[in-house]
N, CA, C and O atoms as a GROMACS GRO file, in nm:
protein
  356
    1MET      N    1   0.081  -0.119   0.000
    1MET     CA    2   0.000   0.000   0.000
    1MET      C    3   0.086   0.126   0.000
    1MET      O    4   0.050   0.227  -0.059
    2PHE      N    5   0.199   0.117   0.067
    2PHE     CA    6   0.289   0.232   0.072
    2PHE      C    7   0.331   0.272  -0.070
    2PHE      O    8   0.322   0.389  -0.107
    3LEU      N    9   0.376   0.175  -0.147
    3LEU     CA   10   0.418   0.204  -0.284
    3LEU      C   11   0.301   0.253  -0.369
    3LEU      O   12   0.318   0.338  -0.456
    4GLN      N   13   0.185   0.200  -0.343
    4GLN     CA   14   0.066   0.244  -0.416
    4GLN      C   15   0.039   0.392  -0.390
    4GLN      O   16   0.002   0.465  -0.482
    5ARG      N   17   0.058   0.436  -0.267
    5ARG     CA   18   0.033   0.577  -0.232
    5ARG      C   19   0.146   0.667  -0.281
    5ARG      O   20   0.119   0.774  -0.337
    6VAL      N   21   0.269   0.626  -0.261
    6VAL     CA   22   0.384   0.714  -0.289
    6VAL      C   23   0.427   0.708  -0.435
    6VAL      O   24   0.459   0.810  -0.495
    7GLY      N   25   0.427   0.588  -0.492
    7GLY     CA   26   0.470   0.575  -0.631
    7GLY      C   27   0.616   0.616  -0.646
    7GLY      O   28   0.702   0.572  -0.570
    8ARG      N   29   0.644   0.699  -0.745
    8ARG     CA   30   0.781   0.742  -0.772
    8ARG      C   31   0.811   0.880  -0.713
    8ARG      O   32   0.917   0.938  -0.741
    9ARG      N   33   0.721   0.932  -0.633
    9ARG     CA   34   0.745   1.062  -0.571
    9ARG      C   35   0.859   1.052  -0.471
    9ARG      O   36   0.880   0.949  -0.407
   10GLU      N   37   0.932   1.159  -0.458
   10GLU     CA   38   1.036   1.166  -0.355
   10GLU      C   39   0.976   1.234  -0.233
   10GLU      O   40   0.926   1.346  -0.240
   11ILE      N   41   0.984   1.164  -0.120
   11ILE     CA   42   0.936   1.221   0.005
   11ILE      C   43   1.046   1.210   0.109
   11ILE      O   44   1.138   1.128   0.096
   12THR      N   45   1.037   1.292   0.210
   12THR     CA   46   1.138   1.288   0.316
   12THR      C   47   1.123   1.162   0.399
   12THR      O   48   1.018   1.096   0.397
   13GLN      N   49   1.227   1.128   0.471
   13GLN     CA   50   1.223   1.013   0.560
   13GLN      C   51   1.115   1.031   0.666
   13GLN      O   52   1.048   0.935   0.704
   14GLU      N   53   1.097   1.154   0.712
   14GLU     CA   54   0.994   1.182   0.814
   14GLU      C   55   0.855   1.154   0.759
   14GLU      O   56   0.772   1.095   0.828
   15ALA      N   57   0.830   1.195   0.636
   15ALA     CA   58   0.699   1.169   0.574
   15ALA      C   59   0.679   1.020   0.553
   15ALA      O   60   0.570   0.968   0.575
   16ALA      N   61   0.785   0.951   0.510
   16ALA     CA   62   0.776   0.806   0.491
   16ALA      C   63   0.745   0.736   0.623
   16ALA      O   64   0.662   0.646   0.628
   17ASN      N   65   0.812   0.778   0.729
   17ASN     CA   66   0.786   0.718   0.861
   17ASN      C   67   0.642   0.743   0.904
   17ASN      O   68   0.576   0.652   0.955
   18ALA      N   69   0.593   0.865   0.885
   18ALA     CA   70   0.455   0.897   0.922
   18ALA      C   71   0.356   0.809   0.846
   18ALA      O   72   0.261   0.758   0.905
   19LEU      N   73   0.379   0.792   0.717
   19LEU     CA   74   0.291   0.707   0.637
   19LEU      C   75   0.296   0.562   0.683
   19LEU      O   76   0.192   0.496   0.693
   20MET      N   77   0.415   0.512   0.711
   20MET     CA   78   0.428   0.373   0.754
   20MET      C   79   0.358   0.350   0.888
   20MET      O   80   0.289   0.249   0.906
   21PHE      N   81   0.374   0.441   0.982
   21PHE     CA   82   0.304   0.428   1.110
   21PHE      C   83   0.153   0.436   1.088
   21PHE      O   84   0.078   0.363   1.153
   22SER      N   85   0.108   0.523   0.999
   22SER     CA   86  -0.035   0.535   0.970
   22SER      C   87  -0.090   0.406   0.911
   22SER      O   88  -0.198   0.360   0.950
   23LEU      N   89  -0.016   0.348   0.819
   23LEU     CA   90  -0.060   0.222   0.758
   23LEU      C   91  -0.064   0.110   0.861
   23LEU      O   92  -0.156   0.028   0.862
   24TYR      N   93   0.036   0.106   0.947
   24TYR     CA   94   0.039   0.005   1.053
   24TYR      C   95  -0.083   0.020   1.143
   24TYR      O   96  -0.149  -0.079   1.176
   25PHE      N   97  -0.114   0.143   1.183
   25PHE     CA   98  -0.227   0.167   1.272
   25PHE      C   99  -0.358   0.129   1.203
   25PHE      O  100  -0.446   0.071   1.267
   26SER      N  101  -0.372   0.161   1.076
   26SER     CA  102  -0.491   0.124   1.002
   26SER      C  103  -0.507  -0.028   0.996
   26SER      O  104  -0.617  -0.080   1.010
   27GLY      N  105  -0.396  -0.099   0.976
   27GLY     CA  106  -0.400  -0.245   0.977
   27GLY      C  107  -0.439  -0.300   1.113
   27GLY      O  108  -0.514  -0.398   1.123
   28TYR      N  109  -0.388  -0.238   1.217
   28TYR     CA  110  -0.423  -0.277   1.354
   28TYR      C  111  -0.573  -0.260   1.378
   28TYR      O  112  -0.638  -0.348   1.435
   29LEU      N  113  -0.628  -0.147   1.333
   29LEU     CA  114  -0.772  -0.124   1.350
   29LEU      C  115  -0.853  -0.224   1.269
   29LEU      O  116  -0.958  -0.269   1.315
   30SER      N  117  -0.807  -0.258   1.150
   30SER     CA  118  -0.876  -0.358   1.068
   30SER      C  119  -0.880  -0.492   1.138
   30SER      O  120  -0.982  -0.562   1.135
   31MET      N  121  -0.770  -0.528   1.203
   31MET     CA  122  -0.765  -0.653   1.278
   31MET      C  123  -0.864  -0.650   1.394
   31MET      O  124  -0.936  -0.747   1.418
   32LEU      N  125  -0.868  -0.538   1.467
   32LEU     CA  126  -0.962  -0.525   1.578
   32LEU      C  127  -1.106  -0.536   1.530
   32LEU      O  128  -1.189  -0.601   1.594
   33LEU      N  129  -1.135  -0.474   1.417
   33LEU     CA  130  -1.271  -0.480   1.363
   33LEU      C  131  -1.307  -0.624   1.324
   33LEU      O  132  -1.420  -0.668   1.346
   34ALA      N  133  -1.212  -0.696   1.266
   34ALA     CA  134  -1.237  -0.836   1.231
   34ALA      C  135  -1.265  -0.918   1.357
   34ALA      O  136  -1.354  -1.002   1.357
   35PHE      N  137  -1.190  -0.893   1.463
   35PHE     CA  138  -1.216  -0.962   1.590
   35PHE      C  139  -1.354  -0.928   1.643
   35PHE      O  140  -1.426  -1.016   1.691
   36LYS      N  141  -1.392  -0.802   1.634
   36LYS     CA  142  -1.522  -0.757   1.685
   36LYS      C  143  -1.636  -0.820   1.606
   36LYS      O  144  -1.738  -0.857   1.664
   37VAL      N  145  -1.620  -0.830   1.476
   37VAL     CA  146  -1.723  -0.892   1.392
   37VAL      C  147  -1.734  -1.041   1.423
   37VAL      O  148  -1.844  -1.095   1.432
   38GLU      N  149  -1.620  -1.105   1.439
   38GLU     CA  150  -1.616  -1.249   1.465
   38GLU      C  151  -1.666  -1.283   1.605
   38GLU      O  152  -1.734  -1.384   1.625
   39THR      N  153  -1.632  -1.200   1.701
   39THR     CA  154  -1.668  -1.224   1.840
   39THR      C  155  -1.736  -1.098   1.895
   39THR      O  156  -1.669  -1.006   1.941
   40PRO      N  157  -1.870  -1.093   1.890
   40PRO     CA  158  -1.943  -0.972   1.929
   40PRO      C  159  -1.910  -0.920   2.069
   40PRO      O  160  -1.921  -0.799   2.093
   41ASP      N  161  -1.871  -1.006   2.161
   41ASP     CA  162  -1.840  -0.957   2.296
   41ASP      C  163  -1.694  -0.915   2.311
   41ASP      O  164  -1.648  -0.886   2.422
   42PHE      N  165  -1.620  -0.911   2.200
   42PHE     CA  166  -1.482  -0.864   2.201
   42PHE      C  167  -1.479  -0.718   2.245
   42PHE      O  168  -1.552  -0.635   2.192
   43GLU      N  169  -1.394  -0.689   2.342
   43GLU     CA  170  -1.384  -0.552   2.393
   43GLU      C  171  -1.273  -0.478   2.323
   43GLU      O  172  -1.156  -0.518   2.325
   44VAL      N  173  -1.311  -0.368   2.260
   44VAL     CA  174  -1.215  -0.284   2.189
   44VAL      C  175  -1.143  -0.197   2.291
   44VAL      O  176  -1.208  -0.136   2.377
   45PRO      N  177  -1.011  -0.189   2.285
   45PRO     CA  178  -0.938  -0.103   2.380
   45PRO      C  179  -0.987   0.042   2.370
   45PRO      O  180  -1.017   0.091   2.261
   46ASP      N  181  -0.995   0.108   2.483
   46ASP     CA  182  -1.047   0.245   2.483
   46ASP      C  183  -0.938   0.350   2.466
   46ASP      O  184  -0.965   0.470   2.480
   47TYR      N  185  -0.818   0.308   2.435
   47TYR     CA  186  -0.708   0.403   2.418
   47TYR      C  187  -0.675   0.429   2.271
   47TYR      O  188  -0.568   0.482   2.241
   48LEU      N  189  -0.762   0.394   2.180
   48LEU     CA  190  -0.729   0.400   2.038
   48LEU      C  191  -0.695   0.540   1.988
   48LEU      O  192  -0.607   0.556   1.903
   49HIS      N  193  -0.764   0.641   2.039
   49HIS     CA  194  -0.739   0.777   1.990
   49HIS      C  195  -0.605   0.832   2.040
   49HIS      O  196  -0.558   0.934   1.989
   50THR      N  197  -0.545   0.767   2.138
   50THR     CA  198  -0.414   0.809   2.187
   50THR      C  199  -0.314   0.693   2.180
   50THR      O  200  -0.221   0.686   2.260
   51HIS      N  201  -0.335   0.604   2.086
   51HIS     CA  202  -0.248   0.487   2.070
   51HIS      C  203  -0.105   0.533   2.038
   51HIS      O  204  -0.087   0.627   1.961
   52PRO      N  205  -0.005   0.467   2.096
   52PRO     CA  206   0.135   0.506   2.072
   52PRO      C  207   0.175   0.510   1.924
   52PRO      O  208   0.254   0.595   1.884
   53VAL      N  209   0.121   0.420   1.843
   53VAL     CA  210   0.155   0.419   1.701
   53VAL      C  211   0.098   0.543   1.632
   53VAL      O  212   0.163   0.604   1.548
   54LEU      N  213  -0.024   0.580   1.668
   54LEU     CA  214  -0.085   0.701   1.614
   54LEU      C  215  -0.007   0.824   1.657
   54LEU      O  216   0.014   0.916   1.578
   55GLU      N  217   0.034   0.826   1.782
   55GLU     CA  218   0.114   0.938   1.834
   55GLU      C  219   0.247   0.948   1.758
   55GLU      O  220   0.292   1.057   1.725
   56ALA      N  221   0.310   0.834   1.731
   56ALA     CA  222   0.436   0.834   1.657
   56ALA      C  223   0.416   0.887   1.516
   56ALA      O  224   0.498   0.964   1.466
   57SER      N  225   0.308   0.846   1.452
   57SER     CA  226   0.279   0.895   1.318
   57SER      C  227   0.264   1.047   1.319
   57SER      O  228   0.317   1.116   1.232
   58ASN      N  229   0.192   1.098   1.416
   58ASN     CA  230   0.172   1.243   1.427
   58ASN      C  231   0.304   1.316   1.451
   58ASN      O  232   0.328   1.422   1.393
   59ARG      N  233   0.389   1.260   1.535
   59ARG     CA  234   0.520   1.324   1.560
   59ARG      C  235   0.604   1.330   1.433
   59ARG      O  236   0.664   1.434   1.403
   60TRP      N  237   0.608   1.220   1.358
   60TRP     CA  238   0.685   1.220   1.233
   60TRP      C  239   0.625   1.317   1.133
   60TRP      O  240   0.698   1.387   1.062
   61ALA      N  241   0.494   1.322   1.127
   61ALA     CA  242   0.428   1.414   1.033
   61ALA      C  243   0.463   1.559   1.064
   61ALA      O  244   0.484   1.639   0.973
   62GLN      N  245   0.470   1.592   1.191
   62GLN     CA  246   0.503   1.729   1.230
   62GLN      C  247   0.647   1.765   1.192
   62GLN      O  248   0.677   1.882   1.170
   63ARG      N  249   0.734   1.667   1.185
   63ARG     CA  250   0.874   1.692   1.150
   63ARG      C  251   0.899   1.697   0.999
   63ARG      O  252   1.004   1.743   0.955
   64ALA      N  253   0.803   1.651   0.922
   64ALA     CA  254   0.822   1.640   0.776
   64ALA      C  255   0.821   1.779   0.711
   64ALA      O  256   0.727   1.856   0.728
   65SER      N  257   0.925   1.808   0.637
   65SER     CA  258   0.931   1.937   0.567
   65SER      C  259   0.842   1.937   0.442
   65SER      O  260   0.814   2.043   0.386
   66ASP      N  261   0.798   1.821   0.400
   66ASP     CA  262   0.707   1.810   0.286
   66ASP      C  263   0.566   1.774   0.334
   66ASP      O  264   0.499   1.687   0.278
   67GLY      N  265   0.522   1.844   0.436
   67GLY     CA  266   0.392   1.818   0.496
   67GLY      C  267   0.276   1.830   0.399
   67GLY      O  268   0.178   1.758   0.411
   68HIS      N  269   0.287   1.921   0.303
   68HIS     CA  270   0.181   1.938   0.204
   68HIS      C  271   0.163   1.811   0.122
   68HIS      O  272   0.050   1.769   0.096
   69LEU      N  273   0.272   1.749   0.082
   69LEU     CA  274   0.266   1.624   0.006
   69LEU      C  275   0.220   1.510   0.096
   69LEU      O  276   0.141   1.426   0.054
   70LEU      N  277   0.270   1.507   0.216
   70LEU     CA  278   0.230   1.405   0.312
   70LEU      C  279   0.080   1.410   0.336
   70LEU      O  280   0.014   1.306   0.338
   71ALA      N  281   0.025   1.529   0.353
   71ALA     CA  282  -0.120   1.543   0.376
   71ALA      C  283  -0.198   1.487   0.258
   71ALA      O  284  -0.301   1.422   0.276
   72GLN      N  285  -0.150   1.513   0.140
   72GLN     CA  286  -0.216   1.464   0.019
   72GLN      C  287  -0.209   1.311   0.012
   72GLN      O  288  -0.309   1.246  -0.018
   73LEU      N  289  -0.093   1.256   0.038
   73LEU     CA  290  -0.074   1.111   0.032
   73LEU      C  291  -0.150   1.038   0.142
   73LEU      O  292  -0.199   0.927   0.122
   74ALA      N  293  -0.158   1.100   0.258
   74ALA     CA  294  -0.219   1.035   0.374
   74ALA      C  295  -0.371   1.047   0.378
   74ALA      O  296  -0.435   0.977   0.456
   75GLN      N  297  -0.428   1.134   0.297
   75GLN     CA  298  -0.572   1.159   0.306
   75GLN      C  299  -0.657   1.032   0.301
   75GLN      O  300  -0.745   1.016   0.385
   76PRO      N  301  -0.635   0.940   0.205
   76PRO     CA  302  -0.716   0.818   0.204
   76PRO      C  303  -0.694   0.731   0.329
   76PRO      O  304  -0.787   0.667   0.378
   77ILE      N  305  -0.572   0.730   0.380
   77ILE     CA  306  -0.542   0.652   0.500
   77ILE      C  307  -0.613   0.712   0.620
   77ILE      O  308  -0.669   0.640   0.703
   78ILE      N  309  -0.612   0.844   0.629
   78ILE     CA  310  -0.682   0.913   0.738
   78ILE      C  311  -0.831   0.885   0.732
   78ILE      O  312  -0.894   0.858   0.834
   79ARG      N  313  -0.887   0.890   0.611
   79ARG     CA  314  -1.030   0.862   0.594
   79ARG      C  315  -1.063   0.719   0.636
   79ARG      O  316  -1.160   0.696   0.708
   80ASP      N  317  -0.982   0.624   0.590
   80ASP     CA  318  -1.003   0.483   0.627
   80ASP      C  319  -0.991   0.463   0.777
   80ASP      O  320  -1.069   0.390   0.837
   81THR      N  321  -0.892   0.527   0.837
   81THR     CA  322  -0.871   0.515   0.982
   81THR      C  323  -0.991   0.569   1.057
   81THR      O  324  -1.036   0.508   1.155
   82GLN      N  325  -1.044   0.683   1.014
   82GLN     CA  326  -1.161   0.740   1.081
   82GLN      C  327  -1.282   0.648   1.066
   82GLN      O  328  -1.358   0.629   1.161
   83ASP      N  329  -1.300   0.591   0.947
   83ASP     CA  330  -1.411   0.496   0.926
   83ASP      C  331  -1.396   0.375   1.016
   83ASP      O  332  -1.494   0.327   1.073
   84LEU      N  333  -1.274   0.324   1.030
   84LEU     CA  334  -1.251   0.209   1.118
   84LEU      C  335  -1.277   0.245   1.264
   84LEU      O  336  -1.337   0.166   1.337
   85LEU      N  337  -1.231   0.362   1.306
   85LEU     CA  338  -1.256   0.405   1.445
   85LEU      C  339  -1.406   0.419   1.470
   85LEU      O  340  -1.455   0.379   1.576
   86ASP      N  341  -1.478   0.475   1.374
   86ASP     CA  342  -1.624   0.488   1.388
   86ASP      C  343  -1.690   0.350   1.399
   86ASP      O  344  -1.781   0.331   1.480
   87ALA      N  345  -1.644   0.256   1.319
   87ALA     CA  346  -1.701   0.120   1.322
   87ALA      C  347  -1.670   0.049   1.453
   87ALA      O  348  -1.748  -0.035   1.498
   88LEU      N  349  -1.558   0.082   1.514
   88LEU     CA  350  -1.520   0.017   1.639
   88LEU      C  351  -1.590   0.077   1.760
   88LEU      O  352  -1.600   0.011   1.864
   89ASN      N  353  -1.638   0.198   1.750
   89ASN     CA  354  -1.705   0.264   1.864
   89ASN      C  355  -1.853   0.240   1.865
   89ASN      O  356  -1.923   0.288   1.955
   0.00000   0.00000   0.00000
């Protein structure tokens, strides 16, 4: 998915790190949603909005000098993450 989003664009290491953490967090949420669907009494952790991986992604994003490009590349991931968080709550 990373290559699908970035393609041949050149981005800073900070932006790449932010995207990778975002993708990891989105995958984690997808796994939680699958557990919740499979086992209705599965309890979703209540710390998701302050999860360490999400915090790390935000820190890297703030350091990226190409934040405008990062925002553009991350938009679908952010949308998917929000949809997953909504489904989990």
